[in-house]
LOMARMI-657806 format. One record per residue (C-alpha): residue in one letter; x, y, z. Coordinates in steps of 0.001 Angstrom, whole numbers, plus 500000, padded with zeros to 6 digits. Layout:
N
AXYZ
...
***
This chain:
539
M134600794840298861
R133730795785301964
R133239799694300655
L131669798365297728
F128588796570299324
I128570799192302189
L128441801780298853
F125531799915297076
F123690799027299134
I123496803045299813
I122318803446296213
I119788801003297005
I118460802406300070
I118422806364297963
A117068804941294640
I114059803512296800
V113258806381299173
S113942809010295355
A111365806411293854
G108564806107297144
F108548809807297345
L108574810825293410
I105163808200293230
T103779809851296168
A104709813538295112
G103377812693291632
F106454812989289610
Y106144809862288235
W107956811592285114
L110923812393286693
L111156808352287240
L112683807902284000
I115860810275285461
V116248808298288712
V115799804702287407
P118572804777284157
L120800806610287079
F120203803647289470
I121432801180286707
V124511803175285118
G125670802795289148
L124805800274288706
I126575798826286348
D129173800860287446
I129972799014291054
I129583795520288764
Q131933796107286298
K135619795428286771
K137751797525284188
Q137621800745285283
A138807801906288674
I137775805267288547
R134030804447287461
R133644801873290448
N135927803661293102
F132803806889291834
P129643805221289977
I128515808126288056
V130146810754288139
G133651808618287126
R131832808851283574
S132897812387283287
R136540812102282943
Y135965810179280004
I133265812385278514
A136082815269279001
E137715813062277534
W136337812867273966
L135942816924274233
R138990817929275110
P140228817483271209
K137020819291269948
L137103822710272954
Y140555822720271789
Q140616822993268778
Y137942826355268564
F138170827639272009
V142107827002273278
E144804827227270140
S145609829843268513
D145737830177264920
T149243829616264286
D149570826459267794
G147118823755266496
R148935820392265097
P149161818614263045
F148244821563261218
S147491825244262390
R144339827113262121
I146129829361259401
K147321826426257505
R143718825263257175
N141470828195256397
I144201828055253834
V142092824932251893
Y139140825992252985
Q138359829307251795
R140258828427248683
A138295825381248367
K135000827368249211
A136674830288246475
V135744833118248930
N138494835515250000
D141744834056251088
T143497837165251533
T144577837863254945
P144951841723257017
F146949843357259717
G150032841227258499
T151669837129259365
Q150812835921262940
L153757834054262743
N157179835251264211
V159362835883261800
Y162647835715264625
D161522831959265265
E163771829317264719
G162931827711261066
Y160751830221259950
E160953830385256440
W160312832491253489
M161060833120249496
N163934835161248227
H161758837885246288
S163454839529243183
I163370842982242315
G162737842092238547
A159394840771239338
L157014838964236292
D153449839729235115
A152208836138236760
H149326836705234485
D152687836060231515
L153580832885232947
N151819829232232298
M148724829363234617
D149541825797234821
P152418824036234974
K152905820118233850
V155865818293233586
L156287815130231457
I156766811119234072
G158068808900231038
G161931807371230251
K162955807607226869
N161456803826226865
C157990804703227767
K154850804629224997
N152705806728227141
P154209808936229396
Y152170811829231376
N151952815803231137
C151525815712235299
S150217818689237633
V152963820426239417
F150004819800242369
N148248815831242788
V146953814349245428
S148348811431247093
A148070808206248100
M145114807917250159
S143517804545249854
F139422803396249922
G138461802210253395
S141017804409254933
L138381806805253050
S135221806264252306
S133603806115248978
N132441809462248952
A135983810699249881
I137083808811246566
L134170809946244713
A135495814031245575
L138534813672245232
N138585811838241637
G135504814596240090
G137979816952241974
A140793815544239619
A138804815290236587
L137530818731236866
G141031820191237178
G143267818549234903
F145481816098237832
A146164812966239177
H144825811305241767
N146593808866243335
T144131805621244396
G146561804618247449
E147613800860248403
G143872799463248668
G143211798831244771
I141010800680242263
S137441800841243490
P134549801717240924
H134864805140242464
H137955805453241875
L136548805082238148
K133670806757238023
H134544810548237276
G136964809531234827
G140052811615236575
D143548810230236018
L144990807716238613
I148435806843239581
Y147748803243240442
Q150024802150243560
I151174798930245066
G151864798121248246
T153231794911249759
G149327793777250054
Y149237793678246117
F145201794666246664
G144037794659242906
S147248792670241720
R147052790034244427
T146854786344244498
E145568784238247379
D148491783397248890
G149290787048248728
D152231787130246153
F152156789963243076
S150523788765240140
P151324789678236881
E147620789099234790
L145363790426237267
F148145793762237233
A147725793826233560
E143841794109233879
R144325797047236273
C146257798823234216
K144024798383231088
S142025801699231891
D142417804085229933
S142193806296233800
V145561804543234874
K147837806819233893
M151112805971236316
I151724802539238401
E153876803399241773
I155097800727244129
K155080801312247612
L157782800543249610
S157212802499252240
Q155719805640254066
G155711809058255778
A153512808179258719
K154582804201259207
P157650803600257267
G158699799660257675
H155707799077259089
G153256798112256223
G149355799330255541
I146963798788258411
L143033798929257908
P141397798066260689
A138561795046260998
I135438797799260982
K136876799474258378
A137102795857255636
T133286795834254901
P132419792879252579
E132309795850249778
I135918796521250652
A137238792898251040
A136443791890247231
I137746795208246134
R141232793597248055
N140531790296247988
I140542789178251883
E138546788705254060
P135436791271255421
Y135744792525258650
K139014791232259408
A141850793519259911
V143994793704257964
L148321795033257888
S150145794301255142
P153216793112255610
P156411795643256209
Y158144794655253020
H157633792543249437
K157554789082248679
A157507789593245014
F162007791175245715
S164588790813248491
D167328793611246517
P167658796168244666
K168394794906241254
G165327792451242363
L162877795928242442
L164191797240239569
K163410793993237482
L159387794542239096
I159821797828237520
E160873796605234453
Q157981794098234244
C155276796736235465
Q156543798526232117
N157038796561229976
I153219794871230539
S151715798428231194
G152879800817228842
K153393803654231378
P155568805242233515
V156752803170236671
G158219804327240034
F158069804145243010
K158307805953246652
L159514805557249747
C160313807382253113
L163438807596253614
G165609805900255917
L169152804000255665
K171016806394253107
T171988803442251979
E169628801384250498
F169101804244248104
I172831804816247354
S172704801217246894
I169709801131244506
C170838803603241887
K174319801347242307
A171935798927241034
M170164801380238328
L173470802292236275
E174350797917236598
T170731796787235392
G170157800024233005
I166716799513234448
K165857803044235798
P162184803790237060
D160750806611235664
F159629808207238853
I160655807881242527
S158379809933244446
V159763810721248482
D157030811211251123
G158187813084254672
G158437811082258069
E155942813989258853
G153089812809256588
G149990810219256892
T146430810272256852
G144748807255258462
A146058804730261061
A149701804366262322
P150800803632265357
V152679806069267650
E155864805552267533
F156444805026263840
S154432808449263550
N156181810447265642
S160069808789265577
V160239806485262231
G161418808181259050
T163673811249257677
P161304814463257403
I161141815937254296
K163299818698253278
E166304816144254409
G165476813055252497
L164142814993249318
S167379817050248765
F169307813727249816
V167227811827247142
Y168087814371244979
N171809814839245305
T172426811458245041
L170396810680241464
V172101814256240454
G175510812484241548
F175295809240239637
D174424811223237046
I170575809837236429
K168080812334238182
K167215813370233745
E165761811015233069
I163939810397236642
C161035812140237674
L160722813286241711
I157500813412243376
A157581814909246648
S154754814189249530
G154943815514252982
K152320818431254634
I152474820868251395
V149105822449251891
S150394826069250164
G151745827008247010
F154960827590249006
D155400824747250097
V155272823780246537
F157747825274246412
K160295824920248444
A159744820868247498
I160555822072243927
S163693823826245913
L164520820442247143
G164942818832243798
A160890818005243408
D159126818099239968
V155950818057241148
C153970817874244788
Y151674815529246373
S148995816788249160
A146930814255251447
R145718815557254646
A145061818879252269
M143318817184250062
M140685815554252436
M140375818991254157
A139538819798250886
V136834817643250615
G135622818616254227
C137712817064256983
I137881819103259661
Q140738817287262177
A139350816115263990
L141420813114264794
E139210810118264222
C140621809067261272
N141596805538262569
H137894805158265118
N135239805306262101
T133720807807263291
C134781810701261090
P132261813182261818
T132628814555258353
G132528811273256469
V135929811229254692
A138275809032256895
T134632805847257713
Q132896803622256716
N129603804424258578
P126916804593256054
E124690807689258113
L128508809207258286
I129321809101255163
K125652810281253210
G126526813432254727
L129283814024252480
D128174815584249181
V129901814139246265
N128893817306243622
D129515819694245691
K133044818608247224
K134262817724243754
V134092821196242810
R136249822015245852
V139599819756245393
A139161821749242420
N139185824533243410
Y141824824126245780
H143804822490243697
K143576825831241181
Q143962828401243574
T147030826976245299
V148681826050241914
I148252830066240990
S149695831082244336
F152764828995243522
V153025830781239724
E152481834174241386
L155617833018243978
M157806831914240968
A156808835552239198
A157863837139242707
A161075835377242397
G161686836462238560
I161177833197237998
D159171832232234477
N159925827721234630
P159374825576238224
D162619824494236644
K164746827476236995
I164211826705240727
N166785826750243840
R167742826101247030
S169113829756247011
H165480831167246614
V164684829722250091
T166173831621253060
Q165164829043257026
R165973830912260367
V168404829335262070
D168050831014265569
Q167347834037265999
H170534835910265095
V171398833603261892
S169575832748258317
K171007830230255491
S169707829620252693
Y168653826282252230
V171938826144250076
K173300826701252848
L171670823654254401
Y170949821453251998
P174409822067249852
Y174267820296246463
I177322817862245480
P178778817673241295
E176732815997238733
G177954812746238158
C181220812643241442
L179248809384242918
L180986807359239508
S183774807874240018
N185783807398243415
D188330810110242676
S185705812555242841
I183028811283245310
P182714814065248410
R184511812903251791
S180925813104254064
W179154810804251014
K182596808417251220
E181522805925253814
M178287805672252422
M179456804640249160
A181537802133250123
M179106800378252619
S176501800513249887
N175858796904247784
P173411796663244391
D172566793170245046
S171237793676248213
F169996796069250346
K171967795070253098
P175157797175253915
K178672795757253170
F180206796229256329
E178933797336259492
V180193800861260717
V181499800366264749
Y181995803950266304
V184608803151269454
E184485806197271909
E187701808241272676
D189359808156275538
***
């Protein structure tokens, strides 16, 4: 305390002497600098929350300025084209160049080290095809045998991002791009807003644990409100979200500052109050309950209904498949999100350390459906850092039928990876509810960029198919992609993510050895396993 008193006394003396000198010398204008600095220094000494400011008034603030500048300076002046996280400059440039419809070729060969562990490549064919002879906009019909209104879905679509997490202009641009390019736009769990409907782009209405848009005042699922939402011709499919890659098992997060009155009215919540969606669904509590909700939504809407998950406990997904066989109820599609996914706010531990990555998750889900001989009735959608045509090719090789992209679509709208999505300070007006920042995003320009990016990415995917001698996405398999395991060894996806025989999980005699324990533990009547595995260390 004595030290602070002495420091405070010295500052006052210096301020008085400085002011007297400036007035005597006639430099009155310099008082505009000295007086504010004196006030800032005084505030720093008095406050008790930040020790560095209290011990080093004014100068201590430079630390916080440096912290704010660090990611900006690092991105533009320090990191190489291959180092950026979560997306490298190379990946970001692919999106920016294709969105702007400018030259997206690269000079002088790859910058990637092809002998690094994890490097991947596609195996081309001497008998390559001419891409122009193929369908340059492949689509997949989604909808089971009882679906009244199946949907012809593009192989590349906008992943789930809510209005609230994204700005109104960002939603308008994404949906406008979807309308121009003929692909689907997932609403995210925040519900259907007027911004989703203005341009008439195809929508996938996502329902999360908060049931926004189809929610009673108590937070329960409302079939009546759901029916109203699904009447729109723009709504082509319905997706029930069990979990997402950014924070699986946590529930969605909408910071209070983003819960504007407009968003609150759409979601039926209180304005400017943080929304933490529950980590579980109130409408069901077991696999059969999930399927009954899916069937209810199918009957009400007459449209394809599926569910989205980031794979966690494998036995739970097997339990759902067993319940499908017992009830005869099947979703029209399943969306698999990777643990590396995410756009908005998420707790660090959940973002970094929870959820199965997309390659392991997608291959397991595909194998399970094949093992139960039900894949032919269910479409698979993959999501998780899908940016380029090669990313689409890899996902389809692992079992996907179509793909989603979230962050790449944000970049097509203008996102610069400023990493401020959770602060409401997004400088490009994409992930903010600040009107002053939102108005900088021009919808008419950005919707064209979204459509351009989609078109060029799908074309690049078709060109890769042609290079592999493939004329239809259905013919892509795991032998077409190879991954380097270490500097001297590489393996195809077939070796890394082996297939299992069709229908092998239907009989105890044919279950693969590595699946027997999971099959024994899974329970169609509960998400909880039939028994817990106890591992005992051997002597």
